mmCIF file of the N, C-alpha and C atoms, coordinates in Angstrom:
data_MODEL
# 
_entry.id   MODEL 
# 
loop_
_atom_site.group_PDB 
_atom_site.id 
_atom_site.type_symbol 
_atom_site.label_atom_id 
_atom_site.label_alt_id 
_atom_site.label_comp_id 
_atom_site.label_asym_id 
_atom_site.label_entity_id 
_atom_site.label_seq_id 
_atom_site.pdbx_PDB_ins_code 
_atom_site.Cartn_x 
_atom_site.Cartn_y 
_atom_site.Cartn_z 
_atom_site.occupancy 
_atom_site.B_iso_or_equiv 
_atom_site.pdbx_formal_charge 
_atom_site.auth_seq_id 
_atom_site.auth_comp_id 
_atom_site.auth_asym_id 
_atom_site.auth_atom_id 
_atom_site.pdbx_PDB_model_num 
ATOM 1   N N  . UNK A 1 1  ? 0.849  -1.162 -0.003 1.00 0.00 ? 1  UNK A N  1 
ATOM 2   C CA . UNK A 1 1  ? 0.004  0.002  -0.001 1.00 0.00 ? 1  UNK A CA 1 
ATOM 3   C C  . UNK A 1 1  ? 0.900  1.234  -0.001 1.00 0.00 ? 1  UNK A C  1 
ATOM 4   N N  . UNK A 1 2  ? 0.518  2.220  -0.736 1.00 0.00 ? 2  UNK A N  1 
ATOM 5   C CA . UNK A 1 2  ? 1.293  3.455  -0.789 1.00 0.00 ? 2  UNK A CA 1 
ATOM 6   C C  . UNK A 1 2  ? 0.644  4.490  0.119  1.00 0.00 ? 2  UNK A C  1 
ATOM 7   N N  . UNK A 1 3  ? 1.508  5.337  0.675  1.00 0.00 ? 3  UNK A N  1 
ATOM 8   C CA . UNK A 1 3  ? 1.031  6.442  1.482  1.00 0.00 ? 3  UNK A CA 1 
ATOM 9   C C  . UNK A 1 3  ? 1.992  7.604  1.332  1.00 0.00 ? 3  UNK A C  1 
ATOM 10  N N  . UNK A 1 4  ? 1.567  8.773  1.721  1.00 0.00 ? 4  UNK A N  1 
ATOM 11  C CA . UNK A 1 4  ? 2.407  9.955  1.652  1.00 0.00 ? 4  UNK A CA 1 
ATOM 12  C C  . UNK A 1 4  ? 2.710  10.422 3.069  1.00 0.00 ? 4  UNK A C  1 
ATOM 13  N N  . UNK A 1 5  ? 3.961  10.727 3.310  1.00 0.00 ? 5  UNK A N  1 
ATOM 14  C CA . UNK A 1 5  ? 4.384  11.246 4.610  1.00 0.00 ? 5  UNK A CA 1 
ATOM 15  C C  . UNK A 1 5  ? 4.954  12.640 4.444  1.00 0.00 ? 5  UNK A C  1 
ATOM 16  N N  . UNK A 1 6  ? 4.640  13.491 5.362  1.00 0.00 ? 6  UNK A N  1 
ATOM 17  C CA . UNK A 1 6  ? 5.252  14.824 5.403  1.00 0.00 ? 6  UNK A CA 1 
ATOM 18  C C  . UNK A 1 6  ? 6.229  14.801 6.542  1.00 0.00 ? 6  UNK A C  1 
ATOM 19  N N  . UNK A 1 7  ? 7.502  14.981 6.223  1.00 0.00 ? 7  UNK A N  1 
ATOM 20  C CA . UNK A 1 7  ? 8.556  15.003 7.242  1.00 0.00 ? 7  UNK A CA 1 
ATOM 21  C C  . UNK A 1 7  ? 9.218  16.365 7.243  1.00 0.00 ? 7  UNK A C  1 
ATOM 22  N N  . UNK A 1 8  ? 9.637  16.820 8.417  1.00 0.00 ? 8  UNK A N  1 
ATOM 23  C CA . UNK A 1 8  ? 10.396 18.071 8.444  1.00 0.00 ? 8  UNK A CA 1 
ATOM 24  C C  . UNK A 1 8  ? 11.668 17.924 7.606  1.00 0.00 ? 8  UNK A C  1 
ATOM 25  N N  . UNK A 1 9  ? 12.089 18.993 6.974  1.00 0.00 ? 9  UNK A N  1 
ATOM 26  C CA . UNK A 1 9  ? 13.230 18.948 6.060  1.00 0.00 ? 9  UNK A CA 1 
ATOM 27  C C  . UNK A 1 9  ? 14.490 18.398 6.745  1.00 0.00 ? 9  UNK A C  1 
ATOM 28  N N  . UNK A 1 10 ? 14.762 18.839 7.962  1.00 0.00 ? 10 UNK A N  1 
ATOM 29  C CA . UNK A 1 10 ? 15.983 18.377 8.644  1.00 0.00 ? 10 UNK A CA 1 
ATOM 30  C C  . UNK A 1 10 ? 15.896 16.871 8.943  1.00 0.00 ? 10 UNK A C  1 
ATOM 31  N N  . UNK A 1 11 ? 14.732 16.369 9.311  1.00 0.00 ? 11 UNK A N  1 
ATOM 32  C CA . UNK A 1 11 ? 14.568 14.941 9.570  1.00 0.00 ? 11 UNK A CA 1 
ATOM 33  C C  . UNK A 1 11 ? 14.731 14.148 8.267  1.00 0.00 ? 11 UNK A C  1 
ATOM 34  N N  . UNK A 1 12 ? 14.170 14.635 7.204  1.00 0.00 ? 12 UNK A N  1 
ATOM 35  C CA . UNK A 1 12 ? 14.293 13.958 5.909  1.00 0.00 ? 12 UNK A CA 1 
ATOM 36  C C  . UNK A 1 12 ? 15.751 13.861 5.490  1.00 0.00 ? 12 UNK A C  1 
ATOM 37  N N  . UNK A 1 13 ? 16.511 14.932 5.669  1.00 0.00 ? 13 UNK A N  1 
ATOM 38  C CA . UNK A 1 13 ? 17.931 14.904 5.316  1.00 0.00 ? 13 UNK A CA 1 
ATOM 39  C C  . UNK A 1 13 ? 18.672 13.839 6.150  1.00 0.00 ? 13 UNK A C  1 
ATOM 40  N N  . UNK A 1 14 ? 18.359 13.775 7.435  1.00 0.00 ? 14 UNK A N  1 
ATOM 41  C CA . UNK A 1 14 ? 19.008 12.793 8.302  1.00 0.00 ? 14 UNK A CA 1 
ATOM 42  C C  . UNK A 1 14 ? 18.646 11.370 7.897  1.00 0.00 ? 14 UNK A C  1 
ATOM 43  N N  . UNK A 1 15 ? 17.384 11.148 7.564  1.00 0.00 ? 15 UNK A N  1 
ATOM 44  C CA . UNK A 1 15 ? 16.934 9.809  7.154  1.00 0.00 ? 15 UNK A CA 1 
ATOM 45  C C  . UNK A 1 15 ? 17.642 9.422  5.852  1.00 0.00 ? 15 UNK A C  1 
ATOM 46  N N  . UNK A 1 16 ? 17.694 10.318 4.883  1.00 0.00 ? 16 UNK A N  1 
ATOM 47  C CA . UNK A 1 16 ? 18.351 10.024 3.604  1.00 0.00 ? 16 UNK A CA 1 
ATOM 48  C C  . UNK A 1 16 ? 19.821 9.707  3.824  1.00 0.00 ? 16 UNK A C  1 
ATOM 49  N N  . UNK A 1 17 ? 20.493 10.507 4.629  1.00 0.00 ? 17 UNK A N  1 
ATOM 50  C CA . UNK A 1 17 ? 21.924 10.330 4.864  1.00 0.00 ? 17 UNK A CA 1 
ATOM 51  C C  . UNK A 1 17 ? 22.179 9.002  5.594  1.00 0.00 ? 17 UNK A C  1 
ATOM 52  N N  . UNK A 1 18 ? 21.377 8.709  6.612  1.00 0.00 ? 18 UNK A N  1 
ATOM 53  C CA . UNK A 1 18 ? 21.582 7.486  7.366  1.00 0.00 ? 18 UNK A CA 1 
ATOM 54  C C  . UNK A 1 18 ? 21.287 6.262  6.525  1.00 0.00 ? 18 UNK A C  1 
ATOM 55  N N  . UNK A 1 19 ? 20.250 6.331  5.725  1.00 0.00 ? 19 UNK A N  1 
ATOM 56  C CA . UNK A 1 19 ? 19.908 5.204  4.840  1.00 0.00 ? 19 UNK A CA 1 
ATOM 57  C C  . UNK A 1 19 ? 21.025 4.978  3.838  1.00 0.00 ? 19 UNK A C  1 
ATOM 58  N N  . UNK A 1 20 ? 21.519 6.056  3.234  1.00 0.00 ? 20 UNK A N  1 
ATOM 59  C CA . UNK A 1 20 ? 22.589 5.924  2.244  1.00 0.00 ? 20 UNK A CA 1 
ATOM 60  C C  . UNK A 1 20 ? 23.866 5.380  2.870  1.00 0.00 ? 20 UNK A C  1 
ATOM 61  N N  . UNK A 1 21 ? 24.207 5.850  4.058  1.00 0.00 ? 21 UNK A N  1 
ATOM 62  C CA . UNK A 1 21 ? 25.439 5.386  4.688  1.00 0.00 ? 21 UNK A CA 1 
ATOM 63  C C  . UNK A 1 21 ? 25.364 3.920  5.102  1.00 0.00 ? 21 UNK A C  1 
ATOM 64  N N  . UNK A 1 22 ? 24.152 3.423  5.295  1.00 0.00 ? 22 UNK A N  1 
ATOM 65  C CA . UNK A 1 22 ? 24.005 2.011  5.664  1.00 0.00 ? 22 UNK A CA 1 
ATOM 66  C C  . UNK A 1 22 ? 23.747 1.133  4.445  1.00 0.00 ? 22 UNK A C  1 
ATOM 67  N N  . UNK A 1 23 ? 23.715 1.765  3.248  1.00 0.00 ? 23 UNK A N  1 
ATOM 68  C CA . UNK A 1 23 ? 23.523 1.011  2.018  1.00 0.00 ? 23 UNK A CA 1 
ATOM 69  C C  . UNK A 1 23 ? 22.103 0.516  1.790  1.00 0.00 ? 23 UNK A C  1 
ATOM 70  N N  . UNK A 1 24 ? 21.140 1.183  2.424  1.00 0.00 ? 24 UNK A N  1 
ATOM 71  C CA . UNK A 1 24 ? 19.743 0.806  2.273  1.00 0.00 ? 24 UNK A CA 1 
ATOM 72  C C  . UNK A 1 24 ? 18.972 1.922  1.576  1.00 0.00 ? 24 UNK A C  1 
ATOM 73  N N  . UNK A 1 25 ? 17.875 1.544  0.976  1.00 0.00 ? 25 UNK A N  1 
ATOM 74  C CA . UNK A 1 25 ? 16.998 2.560  0.395  1.00 0.00 ? 25 UNK A CA 1 
ATOM 75  C C  . UNK A 1 25 ? 16.285 3.277  1.539  1.00 0.00 ? 25 UNK A C  1 
ATOM 76  N N  . UNK A 1 26 ? 15.799 4.460  1.239  1.00 0.00 ? 26 UNK A N  1 
ATOM 77  C CA . UNK A 1 26 ? 15.046 5.174  2.252  1.00 0.00 ? 26 UNK A CA 1 
ATOM 78  C C  . UNK A 1 26 ? 13.783 4.420  2.640  1.00 0.00 ? 26 UNK A C  1 
ATOM 79  N N  . UNK A 1 27 ? 13.170 3.783  1.658  1.00 0.00 ? 27 UNK A N  1 
ATOM 80  C CA . UNK A 1 27 ? 11.972 2.989  1.925  1.00 0.00 ? 27 UNK A CA 1 
ATOM 81  C C  . UNK A 1 27 ? 12.273 1.867  2.929  1.00 0.00 ? 27 UNK A C  1 
ATOM 82  N N  . UNK A 1 28 ? 13.321 1.106  2.671  1.00 0.00 ? 28 UNK A N  1 
ATOM 83  C CA . UNK A 1 28 ? 13.691 0.015  3.569  1.00 0.00 ? 28 UNK A CA 1 
ATOM 84  C C  . UNK A 1 28 ? 14.086 0.542  4.950  1.00 0.00 ? 28 UNK A C  1 
ATOM 85  N N  . UNK A 1 29 ? 14.804 1.649  4.946  1.00 0.00 ? 29 UNK A N  1 
ATOM 86  C CA . UNK A 1 29 ? 15.228 2.262  6.217  1.00 0.00 ? 29 UNK A CA 1 
ATOM 87  C C  . UNK A 1 29 ? 14.008 2.639  7.066  1.00 0.00 ? 29 UNK A C  1 
ATOM 88  N N  . UNK A 1 30 ? 13.018 3.278  6.453  1.00 0.00 ? 30 UNK A N  1 
ATOM 89  C CA . UNK A 1 30 ? 11.827 3.682  7.178  1.00 0.00 ? 30 UNK A CA 1 
ATOM 90  C C  . UNK A 1 30 ? 11.005 2.471  7.625  1.00 0.00 ? 30 UNK A C  1 
ATOM 91  N N  . UNK A 1 31 ? 10.900 1.450  6.790  1.00 0.00 ? 31 UNK A N  1 
ATOM 92  C CA . UNK A 1 31 ? 10.174 0.244  7.175  1.00 0.00 ? 31 UNK A CA 1 
ATOM 93  C C  . UNK A 1 31 ? 10.829 -0.370 8.413  1.00 0.00 ? 31 UNK A C  1 
ATOM 94  N N  . UNK A 1 32 ? 12.146 -0.494 8.405  1.00 0.00 ? 32 UNK A N  1 
ATOM 95  C CA . UNK A 1 32 ? 12.842 -1.070 9.542  1.00 0.00 ? 32 UNK A CA 1 
ATOM 96  C C  . UNK A 1 32 ? 12.670 -0.224 10.797 1.00 0.00 ? 32 UNK A C  1 
ATOM 97  N N  . UNK A 1 33 ? 12.731 1.077  10.638 1.00 0.00 ? 33 UNK A N  1 
ATOM 98  C CA . UNK A 1 33 ? 12.568 1.976  11.793 1.00 0.00 ? 33 UNK A CA 1 
ATOM 99  C C  . UNK A 1 33 ? 11.173 1.830  12.406 1.00 0.00 ? 33 UNK A C  1 
ATOM 100 N N  . UNK A 1 34 ? 10.162 1.760  11.560 1.00 0.00 ? 34 UNK A N  1 
ATOM 101 C CA . UNK A 1 34 ? 8.796  1.608  12.045 1.00 0.00 ? 34 UNK A CA 1 
ATOM 102 C C  . UNK A 1 34 ? 8.617  0.249  12.724 1.00 0.00 ? 34 UNK A C  1 
ATOM 103 N N  . UNK A 1 35 ? 9.168  -0.799 12.112 1.00 0.00 ? 35 UNK A N  1 
ATOM 104 C CA . UNK A 1 35 ? 9.068  -2.137 12.708 1.00 0.00 ? 35 UNK A CA 1 
ATOM 105 C C  . UNK A 1 35 ? 9.744  -2.193 14.062 1.00 0.00 ? 35 UNK A C  1 
ATOM 106 N N  . UNK A 1 36 ? 10.927 -1.563 14.179 1.00 0.00 ? 36 UNK A N  1 
ATOM 107 C CA . UNK A 1 36 ? 11.631 -1.529 15.464 1.00 0.00 ? 36 UNK A CA 1 
ATOM 108 C C  . UNK A 1 36 ? 10.823 -0.776 16.524 1.00 0.00 ? 36 UNK A C  1 
ATOM 109 N N  . UNK A 1 37 ? 10.231 0.321  16.135 1.00 0.00 ? 37 UNK A N  1 
ATOM 110 C CA . UNK A 1 37 ? 9.416  1.101  17.063 1.00 0.00 ? 37 UNK A CA 1 
ATOM 111 C C  . UNK A 1 37 ? 8.221  0.311  17.546 1.00 0.00 ? 37 UNK A C  1 
ATOM 112 N N  . UNK A 1 38 ? 7.539  -0.367 16.629 1.00 0.00 ? 38 UNK A N  1 
ATOM 113 C CA . UNK A 1 38 ? 6.379  -1.178 16.998 1.00 0.00 ? 38 UNK A CA 1 
ATOM 114 C C  . UNK A 1 38 ? 6.786  -2.343 17.878 1.00 0.00 ? 38 UNK A C  1 
ATOM 115 N N  . UNK A 1 39 ? 7.890  -2.996 17.592 1.00 0.00 ? 39 UNK A N  1 
ATOM 116 C CA . UNK A 1 39 ? 8.361  -4.110 18.403 1.00 0.00 ? 39 UNK A CA 1 
ATOM 117 C C  . UNK A 1 39 ? 8.719  -3.624 19.807 1.00 0.00 ? 39 UNK A C  1 
ATOM 118 N N  . UNK A 1 40 ? 9.319  -2.445 19.887 1.00 0.00 ? 40 UNK A N  1 
ATOM 119 C CA . UNK A 1 40 ? 9.674  -1.877 21.188 1.00 0.00 ? 40 UNK A CA 1 
ATOM 120 C C  . UNK A 1 40 ? 8.418  -1.582 22.006 1.00 0.00 ? 40 UNK A C  1 
ATOM 121 N N  . UNK A 1 41 ? 7.401  -1.031 21.369 1.00 0.00 ? 41 UNK A N  1 
ATOM 122 C CA . UNK A 1 41 ? 6.150  -0.729 22.068 1.00 0.00 ? 41 UNK A CA 1 
ATOM 123 C C  . UNK A 1 41 ? 5.460  -1.995 22.531 1.00 0.00 ? 41 UNK A C  1 
ATOM 124 N N  . UNK A 1 42 ? 5.509  -3.045 21.701 1.00 0.00 ? 42 UNK A N  1 
ATOM 125 C CA . UNK A 1 42 ? 4.904  -4.309 22.083 1.00 0.00 ? 42 UNK A CA 1 
ATOM 126 C C  . UNK A 1 42 ? 5.637  -4.916 23.284 1.00 0.00 ? 42 UNK A C  1 
ATOM 127 N N  . UNK A 1 43 ? 6.953  -4.834 23.298 1.00 0.00 ? 43 UNK A N  1 
ATOM 128 C CA . UNK A 1 43 ? 7.736  -5.352 24.415 1.00 0.00 ? 43 UNK A CA 1 
ATOM 129 C C  . UNK A 1 43 ? 7.409  -4.568 25.687 1.00 0.00 ? 43 UNK A C  1 
ATOM 130 N N  . UNK A 1 44 ? 7.284  -3.270 25.555 1.00 0.00 ? 44 UNK A N  1 
ATOM 131 C CA . UNK A 1 44 ? 6.981  -2.425 26.710 1.00 0.00 ? 44 UNK A CA 1 
ATOM 132 C C  . UNK A 1 44 ? 5.596  -2.737 27.274 1.00 0.00 ? 44 UNK A C  1 
ATOM 133 N N  . UNK A 1 45 ? 4.645  -3.004 26.380 1.00 0.00 ? 45 UNK A N  1 
ATOM 134 C CA . UNK A 1 45 ? 3.282  -3.253 26.872 1.00 0.00 ? 45 UNK A CA 1 
ATOM 135 C C  . UNK A 1 45 ? 3.168  -4.624 27.491 1.00 0.00 ? 45 UNK A C  1 
ATOM 136 N N  . UNK A 1 46 ? 3.980  -5.577 27.027 1.00 0.00 ? 46 UNK A N  1 
ATOM 137 C CA . UNK A 1 46 ? 3.911  -6.915 27.613 1.00 0.00 ? 46 UNK A CA 1 
ATOM 138 C C  . UNK A 1 46 ? 4.722  -7.014 28.910 1.00 0.00 ? 46 UNK A C  1 
ATOM 139 N N  . UNK A 1 47 ? 5.697  -6.110 29.059 1.00 0.00 ? 47 UNK A N  1 
ATOM 140 C CA . UNK A 1 47 ? 6.525  -6.071 30.273 1.00 0.00 ? 47 UNK A CA 1 
ATOM 141 C C  . UNK A 1 47 ? 6.670  -4.594 30.680 1.00 0.00 ? 47 UNK A C  1 
ATOM 142 N N  . UNK A 1 48 ? 5.713  -4.054 31.379 1.00 0.00 ? 48 UNK A N  1 
ATOM 143 C CA . UNK A 1 48 ? 5.728  -2.617 31.674 1.00 0.00 ? 48 UNK A CA 1 
ATOM 144 C C  . UNK A 1 48 ? 6.975  -2.132 32.416 1.00 0.00 ? 48 UNK A C  1 
ATOM 145 N N  . UNK A 1 49 ? 7.603  -3.004 33.160 1.00 0.00 ? 49 UNK A N  1 
ATOM 146 C CA . UNK A 1 49 ? 8.796  -2.589 33.915 1.00 0.00 ? 49 UNK A CA 1 
ATOM 147 C C  . UNK A 1 49 ? 9.945  -2.250 32.968 1.00 0.00 ? 49 UNK A C  1 
ATOM 148 N N  . UNK A 1 50 ? 9.919  -2.729 31.718 1.00 0.00 ? 50 UNK A N  1 
ATOM 149 C CA . UNK A 1 50 ? 10.984 -2.425 30.764 1.00 0.00 ? 50 UNK A CA 1 
ATOM 150 C C  . UNK A 1 50 ? 11.020 -0.941 30.408 1.00 0.00 ? 50 UNK A C  1 
ATOM 151 N N  . UNK A 1 51 ? 9.906  -0.278 30.523 1.00 0.00 ? 51 UNK A N  1 
ATOM 152 C CA . UNK A 1 51 ? 9.841  1.146  30.176 1.00 0.00 ? 51 UNK A CA 1 
ATOM 153 C C  . UNK A 1 51 ? 10.824 1.959  31.008 1.00 0.00 ? 51 UNK A C  1 
ATOM 154 N N  . UNK A 1 52 ? 11.029 1.566  32.236 1.00 0.00 ? 52 UNK A N  1 
ATOM 155 C CA . UNK A 1 52 ? 11.927 2.309  33.108 1.00 0.00 ? 52 UNK A CA 1 
ATOM 156 C C  . UNK A 1 52 ? 13.392 2.096  32.769 1.00 0.00 ? 52 UNK A C  1 
ATOM 157 N N  . UNK A 1 53 ? 13.716 0.945  32.181 1.00 0.00 ? 53 UNK A N  1 
ATOM 158 C CA . UNK A 1 53 ? 15.103 0.661  31.866 1.00 0.00 ? 53 UNK A CA 1 
ATOM 159 C C  . UNK A 1 53 ? 15.572 1.389  30.602 1.00 0.00 ? 53 UNK A C  1 
ATOM 160 N N  . UNK A 1 54 ? 14.633 1.759  29.739 1.00 0.00 ? 54 UNK A N  1 
ATOM 161 C CA . UNK A 1 54 ? 15.028 2.444  28.497 1.00 0.00 ? 54 UNK A CA 1 
ATOM 162 C C  . UNK A 1 54 ? 15.097 3.955  28.632 1.00 0.00 ? 54 UNK A C  1 
ATOM 163 N N  . UNK A 1 55 ? 14.705 4.479  29.770 1.00 0.00 ? 55 UNK A N  1 
ATOM 164 C CA . UNK A 1 55 ? 14.637 5.925  29.943 1.00 0.00 ? 55 UNK A CA 1 
ATOM 165 C C  . UNK A 1 55 ? 16.009 6.578  29.795 1.00 0.00 ? 55 UNK A C  1 
ATOM 166 N N  . UNK A 1 56 ? 17.062 5.912  30.222 1.00 0.00 ? 56 UNK A N  1 
ATOM 167 C CA . UNK A 1 56 ? 18.395 6.489  30.175 1.00 0.00 ? 56 UNK A CA 1 
ATOM 168 C C  . UNK A 1 56 ? 19.210 5.998  28.981 1.00 0.00 ? 56 UNK A C  1 
ATOM 169 N N  . UNK A 1 57 ? 18.559 5.374  28.015 1.00 0.00 ? 57 UNK A N  1 
ATOM 170 C CA . UNK A 1 57 ? 19.270 4.828  26.862 1.00 0.00 ? 57 UNK A CA 1 
ATOM 171 C C  . UNK A 1 57 ? 20.057 5.912  26.127 1.00 0.00 ? 57 UNK A C  1 
ATOM 172 N N  . UNK A 1 58 ? 19.536 7.131  26.120 1.00 0.00 ? 58 UNK A N  1 
ATOM 173 C CA . UNK A 1 58 ? 20.206 8.232  25.422 1.00 0.00 ? 58 UNK A CA 1 
ATOM 174 C C  . UNK A 1 58 ? 21.549 8.583  26.059 1.00 0.00 ? 58 UNK A C  1 
ATOM 175 N N  . UNK A 1 59 ? 21.822 8.049  27.246 1.00 0.00 ? 59 UNK A N  1 
ATOM 176 C CA . UNK A 1 59 ? 23.070 8.331  27.934 1.00 0.00 ? 59 UNK A CA 1 
ATOM 177 C C  . UNK A 1 59 ? 24.125 7.259  27.696 1.00 0.00 ? 59 UNK A C  1 
ATOM 178 N N  . UNK A 1 60 ? 23.907 6.392  26.712 1.00 0.00 ? 60 UNK A N  1 
ATOM 179 C CA . UNK A 1 60 ? 24.839 5.306  26.433 1.00 0.00 ? 60 UNK A CA 1 
ATOM 180 C C  . UNK A 1 60 ? 26.253 5.795  26.182 1.00 0.00 ? 60 UNK A C  1 
ATOM 181 N N  . UNK A 1 61 ? 26.392 6.886  25.442 1.00 0.00 ? 61 UNK A N  1 
ATOM 182 C CA . UNK A 1 61 ? 27.718 7.451  25.149 1.00 0.00 ? 61 UNK A CA 1 
ATOM 183 C C  . UNK A 1 61 ? 28.397 7.949  26.408 1.00 0.00 ? 61 UNK A C  1 
ATOM 184 N N  . UNK A 1 62 ? 27.634 8.588  27.273 1.00 0.00 ? 62 UNK A N  1 
ATOM 185 C CA . UNK A 1 62 ? 28.184 9.094  28.527 1.00 0.00 ? 62 UNK A CA 1 
ATOM 186 C C  . UNK A 1 62 ? 28.629 7.935  29.412 1.00 0.00 ? 62 UNK A C  1 
ATOM 187 N N  . UNK A 1 63 ? 27.836 6.865  29.445 1.00 0.00 ? 63 UNK A N  1 
ATOM 188 C CA . UNK A 1 63 ? 28.200 5.705  30.246 1.00 0.00 ? 63 UNK A CA 1 
ATOM 189 C C  . UNK A 1 63 ? 29.510 5.111  29.760 1.00 0.00 ? 63 UNK A C  1 
ATOM 190 N N  . UNK A 1 64 ? 29.666 4.988  28.444 1.00 0.00 ? 64 UNK A N  1 
ATOM 191 C CA . UNK A 1 64 ? 30.897 4.447  27.894 1.00 0.00 ? 64 UNK A CA 1 
ATOM 192 C C  . UNK A 1 64 ? 32.080 5.352  28.216 1.00 0.00 ? 64 UNK A C  1 
ATOM 193 N N  . UNK A 1 65 ? 31.874 6.665  28.161 1.00 0.00 ? 65 UNK A N  1 
ATOM 194 C CA . UNK A 1 65 ? 32.934 7.603  28.476 1.00 0.00 ? 65 UNK A CA 1 
ATOM 195 C C  . UNK A 1 65 ? 33.357 7.457  29.952 1.00 0.00 ? 65 UNK A C  1 
ATOM 196 N N  . UNK A 1 66 ? 32.374 7.322  30.828 1.00 0.00 ? 66 UNK A N  1 
ATOM 197 C CA . UNK A 1 66 ? 32.672 7.172  32.266 1.00 0.00 ? 66 UNK A CA 1 
ATOM 198 C C  . UNK A 1 66 ? 33.426 5.869  32.505 1.00 0.00 ? 66 UNK A C  1 
ATOM 199 N N  . UNK A 1 67 ? 32.955 4.768  31.905 1.00 0.00 ? 67 UNK A N  1 
ATOM 200 C CA . UNK A 1 67 ? 33.634 3.503  32.070 1.00 0.00 ? 67 UNK A CA 1 
ATOM 201 C C  . UNK A 1 67 ? 35.068 3.581  31.552 1.00 0.00 ? 67 UNK A C  1 
ATOM 202 N N  . UNK A 1 68 ? 35.263 4.259  30.439 1.00 0.00 ? 68 UNK A N  1 
ATOM 203 C CA . UNK A 1 68 ? 36.603 4.413  29.885 1.00 0.00 ? 68 UNK A CA 1 
ATOM 204 C C  . UNK A 1 68 ? 37.508 5.176  30.842 1.00 0.00 ? 68 UNK A C  1 
ATOM 205 N N  . UNK A 1 69 ? 36.984 6.261  31.402 1.00 0.00 ? 69 UNK A N  1 
ATOM 206 C CA . UNK A 1 69 ? 37.781 7.061  32.347 1.00 0.00 ? 69 UNK A CA 1 
ATOM 207 C C  . UNK A 1 69 ? 38.119 6.264  33.613 1.00 0.00 ? 69 UNK A C  1 
ATOM 208 N N  . UNK A 1 70 ? 37.142 5.528  34.108 1.00 0.00 ? 70 UNK A N  1 
ATOM 209 C CA . UNK A 1 70 ? 37.384 4.691  35.290 1.00 0.00 ? 70 UNK A CA 1 
ATOM 210 C C  . UNK A 1 70 ? 38.471 3.664  34.988 1.00 0.00 ? 70 UNK A C  1 
ATOM 211 N N  . UNK A 1 71 ? 38.389 3.040  33.829 1.00 0.00 ? 71 UNK A N  1 
ATOM 212 C CA . UNK A 1 71 ? 39.380 2.046  33.428 1.00 0.00 ? 71 UNK A CA 1 
ATOM 213 C C  . UNK A 1 71 ? 40.769 2.702  33.334 1.00 0.00 ? 71 UNK A C  1 
ATOM 214 N N  . UNK A 1 72 ? 40.846 3.905  32.743 1.00 0.00 ? 72 UNK A N  1 
ATOM 215 C CA . UNK A 1 72 ? 42.124 4.613  32.642 1.00 0.00 ? 72 UNK A CA 1 
ATOM 216 C C  . UNK A 1 72 ? 42.704 4.907  34.015 1.00 0.00 ? 72 UNK A C  1 
ATOM 217 N N  . UNK A 1 73 ? 41.872 5.335  34.938 1.00 0.00 ? 73 UNK A N  1 
ATOM 218 C CA . UNK A 1 73 ? 42.356 5.663  36.287 1.00 0.00 ? 73 UNK A CA 1 
ATOM 219 C C  . UNK A 1 73 ? 42.834 4.426  37.018 1.00 0.00 ? 73 UNK A C  1 
ATOM 220 N N  . UNK A 1 74 ? 42.139 3.332  36.850 1.00 0.00 ? 74 UNK A N  1 
ATOM 221 C CA . UNK A 1 74 ? 42.574 2.111  37.535 1.00 0.00 ? 74 UNK A CA 1 
ATOM 222 C C  . UNK A 1 74 ? 43.863 1.554  36.953 1.00 0.00 ? 74 UNK A C  1 
ATOM 223 N N  . UNK A 1 75 ? 44.166 1.922  35.713 1.00 0.00 ? 75 UNK A N  1 
ATOM 224 C CA . UNK A 1 75 ? 45.434 1.531  35.127 1.00 0.00 ? 75 UNK A CA 1 
ATOM 225 C C  . UNK A 1 75 ? 46.590 2.255  35.806 1.00 0.00 ? 75 UNK A C  1 
ATOM 226 N N  . UNK A 1 76 ? 46.327 3.442  36.377 1.00 0.00 ? 76 UNK A N  1 
ATOM 227 C CA . UNK A 1 76 ? 47.387 4.237  36.994 1.00 0.00 ? 76 UNK A CA 1 
ATOM 228 C C  . UNK A 1 76 ? 47.520 3.995  38.506 1.00 0.00 ? 76 UNK A C  1 
ATOM 229 N N  . UNK A 1 77 ? 46.645 3.196  39.074 1.00 0.00 ? 77 UNK A N  1 
ATOM 230 C CA . UNK A 1 77 ? 46.689 2.923  40.507 1.00 0.00 ? 77 UNK A CA 1 
ATOM 231 C C  . UNK A 1 77 ? 47.824 1.948  40.805 1.00 0.00 ? 77 UNK A C  1 
ATOM 232 N N  . UNK A 1 78 ? 48.623 2.286  41.806 1.00 0.00 ? 78 UNK A N  1 
ATOM 233 C CA . UNK A 1 78 ? 49.690 1.386  42.245 1.00 0.00 ? 78 UNK A CA 1 
ATOM 234 C C  . UNK A 1 78 ? 49.077 0.357  43.183 1.00 0.00 ? 78 UNK A C  1 
ATOM 235 N N  . UNK A 1 79 ? 49.059 -0.873 42.733 1.00 0.00 ? 79 UNK A N  1 
ATOM 236 C CA . UNK A 1 79 ? 48.400 -1.938 43.531 1.00 0.00 ? 79 UNK A CA 1 
ATOM 237 C C  . UNK A 1 79 ? 49.083 -2.154 44.878 1.00 0.00 ? 79 UNK A C  1 
ATOM 238 N N  . UNK A 1 80 ? 50.340 -1.761 45.004 1.00 0.00 ? 80 UNK A N  1 
ATOM 239 C CA . UNK A 1 80 ? 51.049 -1.906 46.289 1.00 0.00 ? 80 UNK A CA 1 
ATOM 240 C C  . UNK A 1 80 ? 50.494 -0.987 47.353 1.00 0.00 ? 80 UNK A C  1 
ATOM 241 N N  . UNK A 1 81 ? 49.875 0.119  46.940 1.00 0.00 ? 81 UNK A N  1 
ATOM 242 C CA . UNK A 1 81 ? 49.284 1.057  47.896 1.00 0.00 ? 81 UNK A CA 1 
ATOM 243 C C  . UNK A 1 81 ? 48.026 0.464  48.539 1.00 0.00 ? 81 UNK A C  1 
ATOM 244 N N  . UNK A 1 82 ? 47.441 -0.531 47.958 1.00 0.00 ? 82 UNK A N  1 
ATOM 245 C CA . UNK A 1 82 ? 46.167 -1.046 48.433 1.00 0.00 ? 82 UNK A CA 1 
ATOM 246 C C  . UNK A 1 82 ? 46.313 -2.359 49.196 1.00 0.00 ? 82 UNK A C  1 
ATOM 247 N N  . UNK A 1 83 ? 47.535 -2.696 49.606 1.00 0.00 ? 83 UNK A N  1 
ATOM 248 C CA . UNK A 1 83 ? 47.752 -3.944 50.357 1.00 0.00 ? 83 UNK A CA 1 
ATOM 249 C C  . UNK A 1 83 ? 47.735 -3.696 51.828 1.00 0.00 ? 83 UNK A C  1 
# 
């Protein structure tokens, strides 16, 4: 079935760029995005507690940065000081 979507210009540019960089058509990219969103909503509705775990997903980069810094600092700790 065909349909028409109106997307903001900046969003459309991002979708086109992301689809092209992943080697997919914009149509396939949007289909996959919609399917992922629907699957996520179905999972949330079947397990309501999951909604709370995804709230901080946008902080994934910050978490990785913090873990990296912690790892770097522990590399500089003299283990003899902790005996």
